[in-house]
C-alpha positions as CSV (number, residue, x, y, z in Angstrom):
1,M,5.7,3.7,-25.0
2,G,4.4,4.8,-21.5
3,T,2.1,7.7,-21.0
4,Y,3.6,10.7,-19.1
5,T,2.3,14.0,-17.9
6,R,4.4,17.0,-18.8
7,L,5.0,19.5,-15.9
8,G,7.5,22.2,-16.7
9,S,10.9,20.6,-17.3
10,Y,9.7,17.1,-16.2
11,L,7.5,14.2,-17.3
12,L,5.5,12.8,-14.4
13,A,5.5,9.0,-14.6
14,S,3.7,7.9,-11.4
15,E,2.3,9.4,-8.2
16,L,4.1,7.8,-5.3
17,S,2.5,9.7,-2.4
18,A,-0.5,12.0,-1.9
19,D,-0.7,14.3,1.1
20,P,-2.3,17.6,2.4
21,L,0.1,19.7,0.3
22,G,-0.4,17.8,-3.0
23,G,1.7,14.8,-4.1
24,I,5.1,13.4,-4.7
25,H,5.7,11.8,-8.1
26,R,8.4,9.9,-9.8
27,G,9.5,12.1,-12.7
28,V,11.7,11.7,-15.8
29,M,14.1,14.2,-17.2
30,I,14.9,13.7,-20.9
31,A,17.8,14.7,-23.2
32,G,16.4,15.2,-26.7
33,S,14.1,12.2,-27.1
34,S,16.1,9.9,-24.8
35,F,15.9,9.2,-21.1
36,D,18.3,11.2,-18.9
37,R,17.5,10.5,-15.2
38,H,14.8,10.1,-12.6
39,V,13.8,12.7,-10.1
40,L,11.2,13.2,-7.4
41,V,8.7,15.9,-8.1
42,R,6.5,17.7,-5.5
43,T,3.3,19.1,-6.9
44,F,1.0,21.4,-4.9
45,S,-2.7,21.2,-4.4
46,E,-5.2,23.6,-6.0
47,E,-5.8,25.1,-2.6
48,L,-2.1,26.1,-2.2
49,F,-2.1,27.3,-5.8
50,Q,-5.0,29.6,-5.0
51,A,-3.2,30.8,-1.9
52,G,-0.4,32.1,-4.1
53,M,2.2,29.2,-4.3
54,G,2.6,29.8,-8.1
55,T,3.9,33.4,-7.6
56,R,5.8,32.9,-4.3
57,L,7.6,29.6,-4.8
58,A,10.8,31.5,-5.8
59,E,11.0,32.6,-2.2
60,A,12.0,29.1,-1.3
61,G,15.1,29.5,-3.4
62,R,16.6,31.6,-0.7
63,V,16.4,28.6,1.8
64,V,18.0,26.0,-0.5
65,P,21.6,27.4,-0.2
66,L,21.2,27.5,3.6
67,L,20.6,23.8,3.6
68,G,24.1,23.3,2.2
69,G,23.2,20.4,-0.1
70,A,22.9,18.0,2.8
71,R,21.5,14.6,1.9
72,I,19.0,14.7,4.8
73,F,17.0,17.4,2.9
74,G,17.3,15.9,-0.6
75,I,19.9,16.8,-3.2
76,G,19.7,18.9,-6.3
77,Y,16.6,21.0,-5.5
78,R,15.0,22.8,-8.5
79,L,11.9,25.1,-8.2
80,E,9.5,26.1,-11.0
81,G,6.5,28.4,-10.4
82,G,3.8,29.6,-12.7
83,K,0.5,27.8,-13.4
84,G,1.9,24.4,-12.2
85,P,4.2,25.2,-9.3
86,H,6.5,22.3,-8.4
87,V,9.8,21.3,-6.8
88,A,12.1,18.5,-8.0
89,W,15.1,16.8,-6.4
90,D,17.3,13.8,-7.0
91,Y,15.4,10.5,-7.0
92,V,15.5,8.3,-3.9
93,P,13.4,5.0,-3.9
94,G,11.1,5.0,-1.0
95,R,7.8,6.2,0.5
96,S,6.6,8.8,2.9
97,L,6.6,8.2,6.6
98,A,2.8,8.7,6.6
99,Q,2.5,5.8,4.1
100,L,4.8,3.7,6.2
101,I,2.7,4.2,9.4
102,E,-0.5,3.5,7.6
103,K,0.7,0.3,5.9
104,A,2.3,-1.0,9.0
105,R,-1.0,-0.4,10.8
106,Q,-3.0,-2.2,8.1
107,E,-0.6,-5.1,7.7
108,Q,-0.3,-5.4,11.5
109,I,3.5,-5.7,11.2
110,P,5.1,-4.5,14.4
111,F,6.9,-1.2,14.2
112,G,8.9,-1.2,17.4
113,V,10.7,1.4,19.5
114,D,14.0,0.8,17.7
115,H,12.5,1.5,14.3
116,A,10.7,4.6,15.6
117,L,14.0,5.9,17.1
118,T,15.8,5.3,13.9
119,V,13.4,7.5,12.0
120,I,13.3,10.2,14.7
121,Q,17.1,10.2,14.9
122,G,17.3,11.0,11.2
123,V,14.6,13.7,11.3
124,A,16.1,15.2,14.4
125,Q,19.4,15.6,12.7
126,G,17.8,17.6,10.0
127,I,15.9,19.9,12.4
128,V,19.1,20.5,14.3
129,Q,20.9,21.5,11.1
130,M,18.1,23.8,10.1
131,Q,18.1,25.5,13.5
132,A,21.9,26.0,13.3
133,K,21.3,27.9,10.0
134,G,18.6,30.0,11.6
135,V,15.8,28.2,9.7
136,S,12.8,26.6,11.4
137,H,10.4,24.1,9.8
138,G,7.0,24.9,11.1
139,I,4.8,22.2,9.6
140,L,6.7,19.1,10.4
141,S,4.6,15.9,10.0
142,P,4.9,12.3,8.7
143,H,4.1,13.8,5.3
144,S,7.4,15.8,5.5
145,V,9.6,12.7,5.8
146,W,10.7,10.4,3.0
147,V,12.0,7.0,4.1
148,S,14.1,5.3,1.6
149,F,14.0,1.6,0.9
150,E,17.5,1.5,2.3
151,G,16.3,2.8,5.7
152,A,17.5,6.4,5.5
153,T,15.3,9.4,6.1
154,Q,14.9,12.8,4.4
155,I,13.0,16.0,5.3
156,V,11.8,16.7,1.7
157,D,9.8,19.8,2.3
158,A,12.5,21.8,4.2
159,P,13.1,24.4,1.4
160,F,9.5,25.5,1.2
161,A,8.0,24.5,4.6
162,S,8.0,28.0,6.1
163,L,6.4,29.3,2.9
164,V,3.6,26.8,3.1
165,K,3.1,27.7,6.8
166,S,2.6,31.3,5.8
167,M,-0.2,30.2,3.5
168,L,-2.1,27.9,5.8
169,A,-4.5,30.7,6.8
170,K,-5.7,30.6,3.2
171,A,-5.5,26.8,2.9
172,P,-8.0,25.5,5.6
173,V,-8.1,21.9,4.3
174,A,-4.3,21.5,4.5
175,R,-4.3,23.2,7.9
176,Q,-7.0,20.9,9.3
177,K,-5.1,17.8,8.1
178,L,-1.9,19.0,9.7
179,A,-3.5,20.3,12.9
180,A,-2.4,17.5,15.2
181,Y,1.3,18.3,14.5
182,L,0.9,22.1,14.8
183,Q,-0.2,22.4,18.5
184,G,3.1,23.7,19.8
185,P,3.7,27.3,20.8
186,E,3.2,29.5,17.7
187,N,5.5,32.2,19.1
188,D,8.5,29.9,19.5
189,A,9.7,28.3,16.3
190,L,12.1,25.9,18.0
191,Q,9.5,24.5,20.5
192,Q,7.0,24.2,17.6
193,D,9.4,22.0,15.7
194,F,10.1,20.0,18.9
195,F,6.4,19.5,19.5
196,S,5.9,18.2,15.9
197,L,8.8,15.8,16.4
198,G,7.3,14.5,19.6
199,A,3.9,14.1,17.9
200,M,5.5,12.0,15.2
201,L,7.3,9.8,17.7
202,Y,4.0,9.4,19.6
203,E,2.3,8.2,16.4
204,L,5.1,5.9,15.5
205,L,4.8,4.1,18.8
206,T,1.1,4.1,19.3
207,F,-0.3,4.2,15.8
208,E,-2.5,7.0,17.0
209,R,-2.3,10.7,16.4
210,V,-1.8,13.1,19.3
211,P,-5.3,14.2,20.5
212,M,-6.4,17.7,19.5
213,G,-6.7,20.2,22.4
214,G,-7.0,17.4,24.9
215,D,-5.2,16.2,28.0
216,L,-1.7,15.4,26.5
217,Q,-0.4,14.3,29.9
218,G,-3.2,11.8,30.2
219,A,-2.7,10.6,26.7
220,L,1.0,9.9,27.4
221,D,0.1,8.1,30.6
222,R,-2.4,5.9,28.9
223,A,-0.4,5.3,25.7
224,T,0.7,1.8,24.9
225,L,3.0,0.3,22.3
226,K,0.3,-0.7,19.9
227,A,2.8,-0.3,17.0
228,A,4.8,-3.1,18.5
229,Q,1.6,-5.1,19.1
230,E,2.0,-4.9,22.8
231,E,-0.3,-3.4,25.4
232,A,2.6,-2.4,27.6
233,P,2.9,1.3,28.5
234,L,5.5,3.4,26.8
235,P,9.0,3.0,28.3
236,G,9.7,5.5,31.1
237,E,12.6,7.2,29.4
238,I,10.6,7.5,26.2
239,R,7.5,8.9,28.0
240,A,9.8,11.5,29.8
241,F,11.4,12.5,26.5
242,L,8.0,13.0,24.9
243,G,6.9,15.0,27.9
244,R,9.7,17.5,27.4
245,L,8.9,17.8,23.7
246,M,5.2,18.1,23.9
247,L,4.1,19.4,27.3
248,G,6.3,22.5,27.7
249,R,7.7,21.3,31.0
250,Q,11.5,21.5,31.2
251,P,11.7,22.3,27.5
252,F,15.0,21.9,25.7
253,P,16.6,25.3,25.7
254,S,18.5,24.7,22.5
255,A,18.9,22.3,19.6
256,E,22.2,21.1,21.0
257,A,20.6,20.2,24.4
258,F,17.9,18.4,22.6
259,S,20.4,16.5,20.5
260,A,22.4,15.4,23.5
261,E,19.3,14.1,25.3
262,L,18.2,12.2,22.2
263,E,21.6,10.5,22.0
264,R,21.3,9.4,25.6
265,V,17.9,7.9,25.0
266,L,19.1,6.2,21.8
267,Y,22.1,4.5,23.2
268,D,21.7,4.2,26.9
269,G,18.4,2.3,26.6
270,E,17.8,-1.3,25.5
271,Y,17.3,-0.3,21.9
272,S,19.2,-1.0,18.7
273,P,18.3,1.8,16.2
274,T,20.1,0.9,13.0
275,T,19.6,1.8,9.4
276,F,20.1,-1.9,8.5
277,N,17.1,-2.9,10.6
278,M,15.1,-0.1,9.0
279,A,16.1,-1.2,5.5
280,F,14.9,-4.7,6.2
281,F,11.6,-3.5,7.6
282,M,11.0,-1.2,4.5
283,H,11.8,-4.1,2.1
284,T,9.4,-6.3,4.1
285,L,6.6,-3.7,4.2
286,F,6.9,-2.4,0.6
287,R,8.3,-5.4,-1.3
288,E,5.6,-5.3,-4.0
289,E,5.7,-1.5,-4.4
290,N,9.5,-1.7,-4.7
291,D,9.3,-4.4,-7.3
292,R,6.8,-2.4,-9.3
293,D,8.9,0.7,-9.1
294,V,12.0,-1.1,-10.3
295,A,10.2,-2.7,-13.2
296,A,8.6,0.6,-14.2
297,M,11.9,2.6,-13.9
298,K,13.6,0.0,-16.1
299,A,10.9,0.4,-18.8
300,E,11.1,4.2,-18.5
301,Q,14.9,4.2,-19.1
302,G,14.4,2.3,-22.3
303,D,11.4,4.3,-23.5
304,S,11.3,6.7,-26.5
305,Y,10.3,10.3,-25.6
306,L,10.0,11.6,-29.2
307,G,6.4,12.5,-28.6
308,Y,7.4,14.7,-25.6
309,T,10.0,16.8,-27.5
310,A,9.3,20.2,-29.0
311,A,8.7,18.5,-32.4
312,G,6.6,15.8,-31.0
313,E,4.4,18.1,-28.9
314,S,3.4,19.9,-32.1
315,L,1.7,16.6,-33.3
316,R,-0.3,16.2,-30.2
317,S,-3.9,17.6,-30.0
318,G,-5.8,19.1,-27.1
319,A,-4.5,20.9,-24.1
320,T,-0.9,20.4,-23.0
321,R,-0.1,17.9,-20.3
322,V,0.7,20.6,-17.7
323,E,-2.7,22.2,-18.4
324,H,-4.4,18.9,-17.8
325,I,-3.0,18.5,-14.2
326,D,-3.5,22.2,-13.3
327,G,-7.0,22.6,-14.6
328,H,-6.1,25.9,-16.5
329,A,-6.6,24.6,-20.1
330,E,-8.8,26.5,-22.5
331,E,-11.5,24.3,-24.1
332,K,-10.8,23.8,-27.8
333,T,-14.4,23.1,-28.9
334,S,-14.1,24.1,-32.6
335,Q,-14.6,21.0,-34.7
336,N,-12.7,22.6,-37.6
337,N,-9.6,23.1,-35.4
338,R,-9.8,19.5,-34.3
339,T,-10.2,18.3,-37.9
340,L,-7.1,20.3,-38.9
341,L,-5.1,19.0,-36.0
342,I,-6.1,15.4,-36.7
343,G,-5.4,15.8,-40.4
344,G,-2.0,17.3,-39.7
345,S,-1.1,14.5,-37.3
346,I,-2.1,11.9,-39.9
347,G,0.0,13.7,-42.6
348,A,3.0,13.9,-40.3
349,A,2.6,10.2,-39.5
350,V,2.5,9.3,-43.3
351,I,5.6,11.4,-43.9
352,L,7.5,9.7,-41.0
353,G,6.3,6.3,-42.3
354,L,7.6,7.0,-45.8
355,G,10.9,8.1,-44.4
356,Y,11.1,4.8,-42.4
357,I,10.4,2.7,-45.5
358,L,12.8,4.7,-47.8
359,F,15.8,4.9,-45.4
360,G,15.2,1.7,-43.4
361,R,15.5,1.1,-39.7
362,P,18.9,1.1,-38.1
363,K,20.7,-2.2,-37.9
364,T,20.9,-2.1,-34.1
365,D,17.8,-1.6,-32.1
366,P,18.8,0.0,-28.7
367,A,15.7,-1.3,-27.0
368,L,16.4,-4.8,-28.2
369,Q,20.0,-4.5,-27.1
370,K,18.9,-3.5,-23.6
371,Q,16.5,-6.4,-23.5
372,M,19.2,-8.8,-24.4
373,A,21.5,-7.3,-21.8
374,D,18.8,-7.6,-19.1
375,L,18.2,-11.3,-20.1
376,Q,21.9,-12.0,-19.9
377,L,22.1,-10.4,-16.4
378,L,19.1,-12.4,-15.3
379,K,20.8,-15.6,-16.7
380,V,23.9,-14.9,-14.6
381,Q,21.8,-14.3,-11.5
382,L,19.9,-17.6,-12.0
383,E,23.1,-19.5,-12.6
384,Q,24.5,-18.1,-9.3
385,Q,21.3,-19.0,-7.5
386,Q,21.5,-22.6,-8.9
387,A,25.1,-22.9,-7.9
388,D,24.2,-21.8,-4.3
389,L,21.4,-24.3,-4.1
390,N,23.6,-27.1,-5.4
391,A,26.2,-26.2,-2.7
392,K,23.5,-26.2,0.0
393,A,22.1,-29.5,-1.3
394,Q,25.6,-31.1,-1.2
395,A,26.2,-29.8,2.3
396,E,22.8,-31.1,3.5
397,A,23.5,-34.5,1.9
398,Q,26.9,-34.7,3.8
399,K,25.2,-33.7,7.0
400,T,22.5,-36.3,6.6
401,A,25.0,-39.0,5.9
402,D,27.0,-38.0,9.1
403,I,23.8,-38.1,11.2
404,Q,22.8,-41.5,9.8
405,K,26.2,-42.9,10.6
406,Q,26.0,-41.6,14.2
407,L,22.5,-43.0,14.5
408,S,23.7,-46.4,13.4
409,E,26.6,-46.4,15.9
410,T,25.0,-45.0,19.0
411,K,23.3,-47.2,21.6
412,S,21.9,-44.5,23.8
413,V,18.1,-44.1,23.5
414,D,18.2,-40.4,24.3
415,E,21.0,-39.9,21.8
416,K,19.1,-41.8,19.1
417,A,16.0,-39.7,19.7
418,K,18.1,-36.5,19.4
419,L,19.8,-37.7,16.2
420,Q,16.5,-38.9,14.7
421,K,15.1,-35.4,15.3
422,Q,18.2,-33.9,13.6
423,L,17.8,-36.3,10.7
424,D,14.1,-35.4,10.2
425,E,15.0,-31.7,10.2
426,A,17.8,-32.3,7.7
427,Q,15.4,-34.2,5.4
428,Q,12.9,-31.3,5.6
429,R,15.7,-28.9,4.6
430,K,16.7,-31.1,1.7
431,A,13.2,-31.3,0.5
432,E,12.9,-27.5,0.6
433,I,16.2,-27.1,-1.3
434,D,15.0,-29.6,-3.9
435,R,11.8,-27.7,-4.4
436,Q,13.8,-24.4,-4.9
437,R,16.2,-26.2,-7.3
438,Q,13.2,-27.4,-9.4
439,Q,11.8,-23.8,-9.4
440,A,15.2,-22.4,-10.5
441,D,15.2,-25.0,-13.4
442,Q,11.8,-23.8,-14.5
443,Q,13.0,-20.2,-14.4
444,Q,16.0,-21.0,-16.5
445,Q,13.8,-22.8,-19.1
446,L,11.5,-19.7,-19.3
447,L,14.5,-17.5,-19.6
448,A,16.0,-19.6,-22.4
449,E,12.7,-19.3,-24.4
450,Q,12.7,-15.5,-24.0
451,K,16.3,-15.2,-25.0
452,K,15.8,-17.4,-28.1
453,A,12.9,-15.2,-29.1
454,A,15.0,-12.1,-28.6
455,E,17.9,-13.5,-30.6
456,A,15.5,-14.4,-33.4
457,R,14.2,-10.9,-33.5
458,A,17.8,-9.5,-33.5
459,A,18.7,-11.7,-36.5
460,T,15.7,-10.5,-38.4
461,V,16.5,-6.8,-37.6
462,A,20.1,-7.4,-38.9
463,K,18.7,-8.4,-42.3
464,A,16.9,-5.1,-42.5
465,T,13.5,-6.8,-42.9
466,P,10.5,-5.9,-40.8
467,P,10.8,-7.7,-37.5
468,P,8.3,-10.3,-36.5
469,A,6.1,-9.5,-33.6
470,L,7.9,-10.5,-30.4
471,P,5.9,-13.2,-28.7
472,P,4.4,-12.1,-25.4
473,Q,7.0,-12.6,-22.7
474,Q,6.2,-14.9,-20.0
475,E,6.8,-13.5,-16.6
476,I,9.8,-15.1,-15.0
477,P,8.9,-16.2,-11.4
478,K,11.1,-14.5,-8.9
479,A,13.6,-16.5,-7.0
480,V,12.3,-17.3,-3.6
481,P,14.9,-16.7,-0.8
482,M,15.4,-19.3,1.8
483,Q,13.8,-17.3,4.5
484,D,10.7,-16.4,2.4
485,A,10.1,-19.9,1.1
486,P,6.6,-21.2,1.8
487,K,6.6,-24.0,4.3
488,P,4.8,-27.4,3.9
489,A,1.1,-27.2,4.6
490,Q,0.1,-28.1,8.1
491,A,-2.0,-31.2,8.6
492,A,-5.6,-30.4,8.7
493,P,-7.4,-31.0,12.1
494,T,-9.4,-34.2,12.3
495,P,-13.1,-33.5,11.7
496,M,-15.3,-33.6,14.8
497,S,-17.7,-36.4,15.3
498,A,-21.4,-35.8,14.9
499,E,-22.0,-36.3,18.7
500,P,-21.8,-33.2,20.8
501,Q,-18.3,-32.9,22.2
502,P,-16.8,-30.4,24.7
503,A,-15.1,-27.5,23.1
504,A,-11.6,-28.6,22.2
505,P,-8.8,-26.5,23.7
506,V,-6.9,-24.2,21.4
507,V,-3.7,-25.9,20.4
508,E,-0.8,-23.5,19.7
509,Q,2.7,-24.4,18.6
510,P,5.5,-21.8,18.8
511,P,7.7,-21.0,15.8
512,R,10.8,-23.1,15.4
513,V,14.1,-22.8,13.6
514,V,14.5,-24.8,10.4
515,S,17.9,-23.6,9.4
516,Q,19.9,-21.3,11.6
517,V,22.7,-19.4,9.8
518,A,25.8,-19.0,11.9
519,P,26.8,-15.3,12.5
520,I,30.0,-14.0,11.1
521,F,32.4,-12.8,13.7
522,P,32.5,-9.0,13.2
523,L,35.5,-7.5,11.5
524,R,35.4,-4.4,13.7
525,A,35.9,-6.5,16.8
526,Q,38.8,-8.3,15.2
527,Q,40.5,-5.1,14.1
528,M,40.1,-3.6,17.6
529,R,41.3,-6.8,19.2
530,W,38.3,-6.6,21.6
531,Q,38.0,-9.6,24.0
532,L,38.8,-12.2,21.3
533,N,39.7,-14.7,24.0
534,K,36.1,-15.1,25.2
535,E,32.7,-16.1,23.8
536,H,30.0,-13.5,23.2
537,D,26.3,-14.1,23.2
538,V,23.5,-12.0,21.6
539,F,19.9,-12.8,22.4
540,L,17.4,-11.8,19.7
541,R,13.6,-11.8,19.4
542,I,12.3,-12.6,15.9
543,F,8.8,-12.0,14.7
544,V,8.1,-14.8,12.3
545,G,5.4,-14.5,9.6
546,E,2.8,-17.0,8.4
547,Q,5.2,-18.3,5.8
548,G,8.2,-18.6,8.1
549,Q,9.8,-15.3,7.0
550,P,11.4,-13.1,9.7
551,L,9.4,-9.9,9.7
552,K,11.2,-8.1,12.5
553,V,14.3,-8.7,14.5
554,T,15.1,-7.0,17.8
555,V,17.9,-7.3,20.3
556,K,16.8,-8.6,23.7
557,Q,20.2,-8.7,25.2
558,G,23.2,-7.5,23.1
559,I,26.8,-6.4,23.3
560,S,27.1,-2.6,23.7
561,G,29.8,-0.7,21.8
562,P,30.9,-0.3,18.2
563,Y,32.0,-3.9,17.8
564,G,29.3,-5.1,15.4
565,F,28.1,-8.2,17.3
566,D,24.4,-7.1,17.4
567,E,24.4,-6.3,13.7
568,A,26.1,-9.6,12.8
569,A,23.5,-11.5,14.8
570,I,20.6,-9.6,13.2
571,E,22.0,-10.3,9.7
572,A,22.3,-14.0,10.5
573,A,18.7,-14.1,11.8
574,N,17.4,-12.5,8.7
575,K,19.1,-15.2,6.6
576,S,17.8,-18.1,8.7
577,T,14.7,-20.0,7.9
578,F,11.8,-20.8,10.3
579,A,8.7,-22.8,10.6
580,P,5.7,-20.5,11.6
581,A,3.8,-20.8,14.8
582,T,0.4,-22.5,14.5
583,R,-3.0,-22.2,16.2
584,D,-5.2,-25.2,15.7
585,G,-3.0,-26.2,12.7
586,K,-3.1,-22.8,11.0
587,P,0.0,-20.8,10.6
588,I,0.1,-17.5,12.5
589,R,2.6,-14.7,13.3
590,A,4.5,-15.0,16.6
591,W,7.8,-14.2,18.3
592,I,10.7,-16.6,18.8
593,E,13.8,-16.0,20.9
594,I,17.3,-17.2,19.7
595,N,20.7,-17.0,21.2
596,Y,23.6,-16.4,18.7
597,R,27.0,-17.3,20.1
598,F,30.3,-15.9,18.8
599,P,33.2,-18.3,19.5
600,K,36.6,-17.3,20.8
601,R,39.1,-15.9,18.3
602,Q,42.8,-16.4,18.9
């Protein structure tokens, strides 16, 4: 059973984000001793507790109805004050925008203008909705924004933001950490929120915070797209938009005027802000964290929470879990009390054990049933993967045979060279598919062993005998998608001779396409009967990682309008496979440009 920290009505399972206000946790709600559902829980720092958060949190309850249950603010808000003040809302897998910026900076994965505008668009919609209800935010920062692994954004501190702002005078540490985003005019709540929004957009594009009390105009003039790994200055329309948000010149007179200008910047420029792109970026950036979350949540759903029920709590010694995290526990130093508690716990354990022996365990073990169901689901997924790989292998074999036939029939030297290159690439793809098929076979063997062990345990349980210890499960390797598959190692450079030689020039090879997936003609264009009698081209730039995986896809020249061509091309690019660029034989990250052509549809 996992270890949880009780906080009011919730059990805290894991801290997902720490920030100036406290932290955001994955929490569990239980029904009796069983799992009910997951929630996100905001805890507050000791500093804010001392400033009065425990006694004033109920004031935020007046703001929650004004938000109207909109998804942009989180759904199902519940507030609990007292010694451990906290707020909970429905669980959304993701991380804070502050974490996203920090990890993108550390991993040096480009966070371009389109991603920045996708985030800002979502946050801006929330600010506009708050202003329409007569509510301002006041402390907007990257810590306020939760970005889901599906690319959507939420302003998760909206209900209590104004309350926190009123406490900052008594919370100097939090105020100092938020200071860069609070430089707007204090006497104008709307312009304050606009300044904070501009400061966030500036940081998304430059990976730098807005300077404190300095020359903001100079900072904008000198700013470059470091987040996109470019030294180019900020685009003119973006710089002008930031100027109106942050410099107080030609300020937006209303939330509606601001919203209209944002829409113009978003869709009149050469950008493609889409949730799909953002979702792919989040899964690339937080793949390991997401996998860990999914595994932990699955374990939590099957856990037993008897020890955290009212009856179970009576068997536990020491301070309560909520006291542990808030620091308000009274020390129980009496050795006699501890002896009584331990003795009572042992006695209760003996009684429970006798009851188990006398009445027997149930014939059906829910945890075992769940494990069997998970293994069966994984079996189906592996079988589908194997079927897909077999189909790909068959298609590649047919393609190879066709190329070999053409090669034997052609007499043109140029044509033979071209066909030979195609044949080499086809053979590389076939080798890669064979490697993945072998890996899938190994996964299925491991799965069969685990399933056999689980079935043996189920049979033992059915006979009402003590079950044998389940052998440690071997971790099943994850299926490697085609675009993430590691590429064959590059040939090592020839060692230099002992004699002094001139410095060899750096040899760089650009990325290349290994398997380009054809885009699907968008259904929206077909339904709208839009220019079906002509071809359409979408030019993409793809940032390829060291293992050949597409880390980022941007539209260099697309097709404007709601027809879906750009999205279809991006989806095809993300499914394609690449060979990474190399520098002196070592794989590196680099851009590649690809044209996707959509043929005529009659």
